[in-house]
C-alpha positions in Angstrom: 284.0 157.7 184.7 283.4 157.0 188.1 285.1 153.4 189.8 283.4 151.1 191.5 284.1 148.9 194.6 284.3 145.5 193.5 281.5 143.9 195.8 282.7 140.4 197.5 279.8 138.1 197.4 281.1 135.5 200.2 282.4 138.6 202.1 278.9 139.4 202.5 278.0 135.3 203.1 279.8 135.3 205.6 279.4 138.6 207.2 275.0 137.3 207.3 275.9 134.6 208.6 277.7 135.4 211.5 275.3 138.2 212.6 273.1 134.5 212.0 275.1 132.7 214.8 275.4 135.9 216.9 271.5 136.0 217.3 271.3 132.7 218.0 273.6 132.2 221.1 272.0 135.7 222.0 268.7 133.0 222.5 271.3 130.2 223.8 272.3 132.8 226.2 269.2 132.9 227.6 267.8 129.8 228.5 268.7 129.3 231.9 267.0 126.7 234.5 265.3 129.6 236.2 263.2 130.1 232.9 262.8 126.6 232.8 261.6 126.2 235.7 258.8 129.5 235.0 257.6 128.0 232.1 257.8 124.5 234.5 254.5 126.3 236.6 252.4 126.9 233.3 250.6 124.5 231.5 251.5 122.7 227.5 248.0 125.2 226.4 248.9 128.2 228.7 252.3 128.0 226.3 250.6 127.7 223.3 248.2 130.6 223.7 251.2 132.5 224.8 254.0 132.2 222.1 251.6 129.9 219.7 251.4 126.2 218.7 255.8 125.9 217.9 257.5 127.6 220.5 255.0 127.0 223.1 255.2 123.3 222.5 258.3 123.3 222.2 258.9 125.1 225.6 257.2 122.9 227.0 258.6 119.8 225.7 262.4 121.5 226.7 261.0 122.6 230.2 260.4 118.6 230.6 263.3 117.1 229.3 265.5 120.3 231.5 263.8 118.1 234.7 264.4 114.9 233.5 268.1 116.8 233.1 
């Protein structure tokens, strides 16, 4: 009979969480002043047409906040 190795569910959950955080940090590393300058050149409707309603609105709002900051 072949002996099976036990599966450590907790370790798998932690590994998935770390992968998710790495992906989120990668996205955050792409957000820069130059990106928001380019986003700010477009109006909200153009961003919504390019990125969809949720992301387009979010990018527009964040570009406005970047200008205020």
